[in-house]
MARPALUM-400759 format. One record per residue (C-alpha): x, y, z. Coordinates in steps of 0.1 Angstrom, whole numbers. Example, Ala and Ser with C-alpha at 12.3 -4.5 7.8 and 13.67 -1.06 7.14 Angstrom:
BEGIN
r c1=123; c2=-45; c3=78 $
r c1=137; c2=-11; c3=71 $
***
This chain:
BEGIN
r c1=799; c2=1006; c3=1325 $
r c1=778; c2=1029; c3=1347 $
r c1=745; c2=1020; c3=1330 $
r c1=752; c2=983; c3=1332 $
r c1=762; c2=985; c3=1369 $
r c1=731; c2=1005; c3=1377 $
r c1=708; c2=980; c3=1360 $
r c1=727; c2=951; c3=1378 $
r c1=722; c2=969; c3=1411 $
r c1=685; c2=972; c3=1405 $
r c1=684; c2=934; c3=1397 $
r c1=701; c2=926; c3=1430 $
r c1=737; c2=922; c3=1419 $
r c1=761; c2=937; c3=1445 $
r c1=789; c2=960; c3=1436 $
r c1=814; c2=932; c3=1446 $
r c1=797; c2=908; c3=1422 $
r c1=799; c2=934; c3=1394 $
r c1=836; c2=939; c3=1402 $
r c1=842; c2=902; c3=1401 $
r c1=824; c2=898; c3=1368 $
r c1=844; c2=927; c3=1353 $
r c1=878; c2=913; c3=1365 $
r c1=867; c2=877; c3=1357 $
r c1=895; c2=862; c3=1378 $
r c1=893; c2=824; c3=1376 $
r c1=897; c2=819; c3=1414 $
r c1=866; c2=839; c3=1421 $
r c1=842; c2=815; c3=1403 $
r c1=834; c2=778; c3=1402 $
r c1=854; c2=765; c3=1372 $
r c1=824; c2=756; c3=1350 $
r c1=808; c2=790; c3=1356 $
r c1=841; c2=807; c3=1348 $
r c1=843; c2=788; c3=1315 $
r c1=809; c2=801; c3=1304 $
r c1=817; c2=836; c3=1314 $
r c1=851; c2=835; c3=1298 $
r c1=836; c2=821; c3=1266 $
r c1=810; c2=849; c3=1265 $
r c1=837; c2=876; c3=1271 $
r c1=860; c2=862; c3=1244 $
r c1=832; c2=858; c3=1219 $
r c1=823; c2=894; c3=1223 $
r c1=859; c2=906; c3=1221 $
r c1=863; c2=885; c3=1190 $
r c1=833; c2=902; c3=1174 $
r c1=812; c2=870; c3=1173 $
r c1=839; c2=846; c3=1163 $
r c1=844; c2=813; c3=1182 $
r c1=873; c2=816; c3=1207 $
r c1=904; c2=794; c3=1200 $
r c1=917; c2=796; c3=1236 $
r c1=932; c2=768; c3=1257 $
r c1=900; c2=766; c3=1278 $
r c1=878; c2=756; c3=1249 $
r c1=885; c2=719; c3=1252 $
r c1=872; c2=721; c3=1288 $
r c1=842; c2=742; c3=1277 $
r c1=832; c2=716; c3=1252 $
r c1=838; c2=687; c3=1276 $
r c1=819; c2=703; c3=1306 $
r c1=790; c2=717; c3=1287 $
r c1=767; c2=696; c3=1265 $
r c1=760; c2=706; c3=1230 $
r c1=726; c2=719; c3=1240 $
r c1=741; c2=739; c3=1269 $
r c1=767; c2=755; c3=1247 $
r c1=740; c2=764; c3=1222 $
r c1=720; c2=781; c3=1250 $
r c1=750; c2=800; c3=1262 $
r c1=757; c2=812; c3=1227 $
r c1=721; c2=822; c3=1222 $
r c1=722; c2=842; c3=1255 $
r c1=754; c2=859; c3=1245 $
r c1=740; c2=868; c3=1211 $
r c1=708; c2=881; c3=1226 $
r c1=728; c2=902; c3=1251 $
r c1=749; c2=916; c3=1223 $
r c1=719; c2=925; c3=1203 $
r c1=703; c2=943; c3=1232 $
r c1=735; c2=961; c3=1239 $
r c1=739; c2=972; c3=1202 $
r c1=703; c2=982; c3=1201 $
r c1=706; c2=1003; c3=1232 $
r c1=738; c2=1019; c3=1220 $
r c1=722; c2=1028; c3=1187 $
r c1=691; c2=1042; c3=1204 $
r c1=712; c2=1062; c3=1229 $
r c1=737; c2=1074; c3=1203 $
r c1=713; c2=1085; c3=1176 $
r c1=731; c2=1106; c3=1151 $
r c1=704; c2=1133; c3=1150 $
r c1=705; c2=1140; c3=1188 $
r c1=717; c2=1175; c3=1193 $
r c1=722; c2=1171; c3=1231 $
r c1=752; c2=1148; c3=1226 $
r c1=787; c2=1164; c3=1222 $
r c1=804; c2=1132; c3=1213 $
r c1=795; c2=1098; c3=1199 $
r c1=773; c2=1112; c3=1172 $
r c1=779; c2=1100; c3=1136 $
r c1=770; c2=1135; c3=1123 $
r c1=762; c2=1169; c3=1136 $
r c1=728; c2=1184; c3=1128 $
r c1=726; c2=1221; c3=1130 $
r c1=689; c2=1229; c3=1135 $
r c1=696; c2=1266; c3=1133 $
r c1=712; c2=1265; c3=1099 $
r c1=697; c2=1287; c3=1072 $
r c1=685; c2=1270; c3=1041 $
***
């Protein structure tokens, strides 16, 4: 979470706001905003599947179809950016990483 927090800080998001987003406590947000954030969190945790939680009726009632489509589009774009950056940062051929690599490349190996 350090990279995300650093980027958020550069964009003007305070540490307290980041902590609130991470905790996602319903009392810390206006209900409609919490619904969108909770939907996004659950969608990611469900690996791109539609949540079937109790709040979904309210989510559908308080957001128009167009608004829900935009929220989903933003979440998908954010997920794509995150996966892209994870892939770029965790390239399997990087020799400077001790963990997270998919394979080790020994550049000093004899042929």
